[in-house]
N, C-alpha and C positions, 0 to 999 in steps of 0.2 A: 764524731759525735760533739756538738758544741755545748758545753756547760758552764754554768756560772763559777766564776773563779773565787768568789767571796760571797759571804752573807750579804753584803750590799748590794750585790748584783742579783739576788734572788727575789723575784717579784712574789709578794706576799699579798693574798686578798684580805679584805675585811671579812668577818664572818657573815655567812649568807645563808639562805634558807631554800630547801628543795623540798616540794610536795611529793610525797612517794605512795600516795594511795591511801584510802581508809582514814582520811582526815588526819593523817600523819605527816608532819613537816620534820625534816632532819635540818639540824644546823651544821653547817660545814665550812671549812676554810681550805684554801689551796696554797701550795709554795711552788713558785715556778711560772713561767710564761705559758699560758694555754695554747698560744699560737705557735709555739716552737716545737715542730715535728720532732725534733731529736729527742726531746724528753720523754720518757716512757712512763705512761700513768701508773702510779703505785697507790692503791687504797688502803689506808690504815684503819684497823678495826680494833677499838678498845674493848676491855672486858668488863666485868660485873660491876655495875654502880659507877664505872669510870667515864668521866668526861673526856672529849677529845683532848683536852690540855693535858692529859696523862701521857700523851704522846709528846714530850717535851720539845718546845720550839727548836731548841738547838739540835736536837736530833732530826726534826723535820728539815732544817736548813742543811744539815750534813747530807740527807739523803738527796735534796735537791741538787746539791753541788755534785752529787755521784751520778746524775744525768737522769733524775725522776722528776715527773710532775706529780707532786705529792698532794693526796687529798686526805684529810684527817675529818672526822664527824662525831657528832654526839648521837649514839644509838637513841631509839625512841625510850622515853622514861628516864632519861638522864640528861643532865646539863641544860641547854637551851632549846633541845628538841622537845617535840610533843609529849606531855604527860598524859596518859591515858586515864580515864575515868574508872572509878570503882577502887574497892579495898580487898586486899588478900589476908585472909584470916592465917594467923600464925600456925593453927592446928593443921590446916593444909600443907604448910611448909614441913612441919614435923612429920606428918604423914608420908610426904614426898621423900624426905631424908631417909625414911624407913623403908622405901622401896614400894610403897603401896601406891595404887593408882589414884592419881589426881588429876583433874582437868585444868590445865594451864590456860591463862588468857591468850597466849600466843606461844609459837614454837620456834625452834632454830631456822626452820625453813621461813618463817614469816621475817625473822631478822636478817636472813640472807637475801630474801627478796628486797627488803629495804635497801640493802648495799647495792644490789643491781639497778633498782629505781633510782638511786643516786647516780650510778655511772650513766643511766639514761638521760638523766636530767642535765648532765654535763657533756652529753654527747659523745661519750666514750665507749666504743664498742667492745673492748677488752682491757683488762688491767692485771698487774701484778697485785696480789692481794696478800696482805700480812695481817695476822691478828694475834692478839695476846690473849691468854686464858680464855674466858667465854668469847673473846673476840676471834680466838683461834678456832673454836667451835664453829663460829659463824664463818670464818674463812674457809674451812673444811667442807661446810654444807655448801658454799658457793661453788666450789671446785667440783663437788659431786653433782649438784642439781643444775649448775649453769656452766657447764665446762667451755662452752665457747666464749664465755666472758672473761675466763680466767688465763692470764699467760704463764703465771707461776704462782705457787703457793708457799707462803712461810708461816708456819705454826710454832707460836712462841708460848712456852710454859702452859700447854694445853693437853688435851686427852681425846680419846677416841668416843667417849660416852659410855663405855663399859665400866661397870661399877667396881670390877675387880682391878682396875688400874687408875692411876692419877687421883688416888683418895686424899682427903684432907687429914692433916694431924688432928687427932681427937681433941687436943687441947683448944682447937679454934671453934669447935661446934658451938659452944655457949655463946661465943661472940657473934657468930654468924646467924643464929636462930633466935637469941634471946631479944626480949623487947629493949628498945632504945629510948633515951629521954630525948624530948624535942628540944629545939633551939641551937643556936650556932655554938656556943661554947660546949655543949655536950656532945655535939658532933665532932668538933675539933679534937676534943679529949679522947673520944671513942675510936676515931679514925688513926690518930697518931699512936695509939696504943696497938691497934690492929696491925699497922705498918711496921711498927718495931717489932712484932712477932713474926711477920711473913718476909720482911725484908731481907736483903743479902748480907749475911754475916761477914762474908769477906769484902763487902764494900758498904759499909754502914753509913746511913744517912744521918746528919745531925738532928737532934729532937726539934730544934727550932724551924728546920727546913720541912720537917714532917707536918708540924703545926701550920706553917704557911701554906702547904699545899692543901691540907684539909680546910683551911678557911677559905682559899681560893674555890675549891670545889663546892662548899656550901654556898658561897656567893654566886655561884654559876647557876645553881638551881638543883635542889635536892628534893626528891620524893620518895619518902619511906616506902610507900605502897609501890612505887615503880621499881624499887631495888627488889622488892619481894616477887613482883612479876617477872623481872629478869632471872631471879633465882629460880622459880618454879620452871622457866624455860630450861634452864640449866638442869634441874633435877629430874625433868620428865623427858629429856633428850633421849633419842634412840642411840643404840650401839651402832655407830658407823663402820666398824671395823671391816665388814665384807664389802660395804659400799666404797671405802677408801681404796681398795684394790682396783677399782675402775679409774682412779685419778692418773691421768697420763702426763700432766704438765711437771716440769721440774719443781721438786719440792725441798724445802728446807725444814727441819724440825730442831729448834733451838730450845734448850730446857737447862735450868739450874740444878746442880746437884744439891742444893740445900733449900729446894722449894717445899715449904710446908703446906702451902695451899692447894698446890697440885702436885703429887707425888712424882718424881721423874719416871716412874713406870708409865705415867701417861704418855710422856714424850717418846719413850722408847717403843711402846706399843704403836703410836701413830707412825713412827717412821718405819717400823716392821710392815705395817699394812700397807703402805703406799710404795709400789715398785720404784726402785732407784732413788728413793728419798735418802737426802743427806742428813745425818744426825749429828747435831754439835751440842755436847755437854760441857757446861761451865762450872768449874769449881768455884765454890764460895757465892754462886749466884742464888738468890732466893726468888721470890715472887715479885720483882720490880724491875725496873730498867735503870741501873745505876749509871751515871754519866760516864763513869771510868770505862764503861764497856760499850759506849756509843760507837766507837770504831769498829768493834768486833761486829756489831748489829748491822752497820751500814756495809761493811765488807762481804758479811754473809748474804744479806739481801741482794747486793750487787752481783755477787757471784752467781746466785740462784737465777736472777733475771738474765744474766749472759748466757747461762745454760739454755734458757728459753729461746733466746735470740739465735744461738748456734743451732738448736734443733730446726727452727724454722728456715734456716738457710740450706738445710740438708735436702 
């Protein structure tokens, strides 16, 4: 396999746009030469309210150096991708949190179809798929509903959709469903406060870095109603436990032992549901991607992809 030897050797695209149907365009970016047949496609799926830039550029470059053609993108309703019209009432959100039936504007299946449509746009028949949190739910759904498009699955700090696992720390609920003030300053303040609560206690991030990321996220494009639509997709998702047993591709489940946003039981249950899944639990890791763990993430994703390649050769 020919791989880039340094960051300077990695071809990084500008941010581009892909039509994925129903008047939705996804903003995406690639790392690696698309004409290099030795590079294996890797689709990175971000979580709730997160733009693709939460997949740190340094991590994307490291994955490219590990032999991947890396694709990161903004989900619908976040970043530079299409923001859908309409508003979501917070009462619907409260009812969904309580487990009552609520009609969501779109589902995990729709978000998974967006991911597959992006692969179509790029001319990629199949890819390794890695997702974080809500992105892990999307990645799991891709593996279930589009198995021919999935080479391997990496589910990071995510869960199965079963309400009895992967729960949130009750202290987070007021911040998740409560009203938020408008404007950049208010967003930066509330976002930094949330990250301080859910981040990795074993790998703390400086407050100035949290504020910088929050400001960049706001400047990229924030839709309060879009975040609520994504949240409803999470809260109304089905329990995938039984369907996850049909996943045949090599799977990695990675979870932090100190995750307050998605309890580690979500990761354990995901790994238990998927035959042959590898479970990696990281002490001191919360609900973020600390740079100190980038090598751990890259090695684990590479190891899972190698399993897929080995299986294909049998």
